[in-house]
N, C-alpha and C positions, 0 to 999 in steps of 0.2 A: 899525214893531213891534218894542219892546224888550222880547223873550221872555224869561222868568228862565231865566237857564244856570242849568243842571239836570244836577251828577254821579252820573249811573246807579247808580256803585257802593254810594251813600251813601240811595239811594228807599229804605226800609222801611218794612212796614206798623206802624200801631198794636194796642196791646192791644182797642182794638174798631173793628178793620177788619173789611169788610163785602167778602169778593172774589170771585171767580168762577173756574174757568177753564175753557180756547180753544185753538183755535188763531189764529195769527196771519195773517191774506189776504195780510199782507205785513209787511218788516224792519219788529219795532216796538224799541225801545229802552225798559229800564224809563224812568220818568218822562216819559211821553209819554201826551197823553192821546186815548183812544181807545173806539170805537165799534162796535158789533156789526153788523156789514153784516147786511141780512134774507132775501136772497140765498141767500149762500151759510152764515150763523153763522159769520163769522171776525169776528177783531176789527181794526180796521185807525183808521189814525188821522182821529183828529179832525179839520177844518180849520174855524172861522169864517167865512170867505169861498165855500167852495167849492160848486159847482154841483149840486154834487147833496144833497139837503135831511136825508138822514138822517148825511149826513158831518159837517152844522154842531150836531149834538147828542152829547157827547160824554158817556159813560157809565162812565166810569170811567178812571184813570191806570196804565199798563203798571207790573206788581211789578217781572215781569221782562223781560228782552230775549231775542229770537223772532225769529230768521226764516222765510221764508214757511214754510204749513202745518205748521211746529215749536206744539207747548204754551207757553202763556203762561199766566202770572194775572194777574187786574184785580183791584186795588182801586175797590171801590164805593163806599165810605161811609168814614164813621170816619176817625179821625186818620190822617194818614201824615208821615214826617219824608221832605221833597219835594228835598232834596239839591240845595238851592238859597235864599238867602240874600231871606226875604223881612221884610213889614213887618207890625209885631202892627198888626189889626184892617184889614189891606188884603186887598177880593177880589180876590181870582186867577181871572182868565175864561180860555177859550180863544181864543186867537191865531190869526191868519191864517196863519202856519205850521204845517203839518201836522206837529200834535200839539205845536202851540208850548202855552207855560202864558203867559200877560201880567197884568201888575194894570189895570183897572178903565181907568187917562187914556189907556193905551195902545188901546184897542180905539176902531177909526178909523172912518170912514165904508164906507159897506156892511158891513158885518159884522154878522154875526146874534149876541145876546147869548148866550153863555155862560158863568155865573156856575160854576165849579168848586167855589170855594168861599172859606173865610175864612180870611188867616191867622190862628192863638192865640198864635204868639210868631214867631224871628225862622225859626225852624226847622219848626215845625211848621203843619199846613195840615189845617183840618177839614175833612173834602169834605163837599158835599152840596151835588148839582149843579139848579142850576136856572137851567131854558129855556124864556124867554116867546115862542119864536115872530118874532121880533121885529129889524130891523135899525139898526142908531143911522144 
């Protein structure tokens, strides 16, 4: 799996960003894919091959870094400068590394498909999360 190399300090929400604030349920870095745990209502790192079903559905990307039980801001939809080099028009997916993002071609066997968005340019990702609930 070749995850995108994200520079956390370069992650910036676009003007059409929809965000949600909350508490981190673990250490979270800006640019990582996250989900809100049903039991704790805290943001956790999403993972496409997690044994926990809810962890396989990312619901946003962290805009801020945070430690356990500290505030975190999550980008849920709209444009984001992701802090990595993208290929325009390419789908960006949740990877099997907790919080990681990867191109569609790198989603492997046994991983659940969770499309995070489509690259609008080499720097901007249009986040529109799609999760059909199927594995490759």
